[in-house]
N, C-alpha and C positions, 0 to 999 in steps of 0.2 A: 389302239388306233391314231395315226396322223393328224393334225387339225387342217393342215392342206388339202384342195382337193386333189384327187389323181390324177385326173384328163385335165389340170388347169395348171398353169405355173404362177408361181406368187411373185411374178414383178412383170413388169410390161416395159418394152424399149419404144421411145417416143421420138420421131426425127424431128431435130432442132438443130441448130448453126451453134458452134460454140461461140459464148459471147465474147466480146472483145474487152479485154482487161486492161482499165485507166489506172495506170500506174501514179499513184503519189509522188511527188516530189520529196526525196527522202534529206534531209537536215538532222544536222547533231544539234546537241545543246552546245557545242564549243563554236558552232559558226558565228553567233552572235560575238561573243568574246575576240574571235579571229578579225571579224571586219570591223569591230569598233577599233583594234589594233592597230589595221592596215589605213583607218580612213583617219587616225589621229594623227598628231602631232611627234607623238613621243617615237622616240628613234629604237630607244628600249623601254623596256617595262618590265617589273616584278608582278608576278599574277598571285594573288589571294584566291582559291576558292577552298572554303571551309570543306569539311567534310570527305574530301578528297584525299588520299595519296599522292606525295608528287609525284611519285613514278609512275602511276597510273595518269594522273593527269598529261603527264608528258609523253607517255605512249598514245595517249587519246588525239592528243595536240599535233602531233607528229602524225599521227595517222591521217587528220582530216587536212593538214597542212598539205601532205602529200597529194591527196586524191586531187585535191581543189588546185595544184599545181602552183602553190602562193611562195614568195618569194620571204618567206620569215622563218628564223632558226629559232629551235629551243634549247634553252640550257639550263641545267642543273647544277647550282652553286650552294656550297655549304647548305644545303636544306632548304634554297628558294629557286622557286622556277622564276627562268626569265625568257622573254620573248625579243627577239632583235629583229628589225629590220634588215635583209641582206642587200 
């Protein structure tokens, strides 16, 4: 025999409005780095970021720069990553 009652349903529908979802502001771990570079006086800077591959870091920075419409260029030269104000 089934544990459910034959005449009743195992669920209940309750009338309720869908709550409004408050969206959190999305930031990246690279936003602080980019903000510091933009506000700083340096025109070109080499980025040192331990435990990150330079290619992955370059891709992430380019993605954040594009998303934020920043005037910063990223270059990889001889294994070093550079930021340049455009």
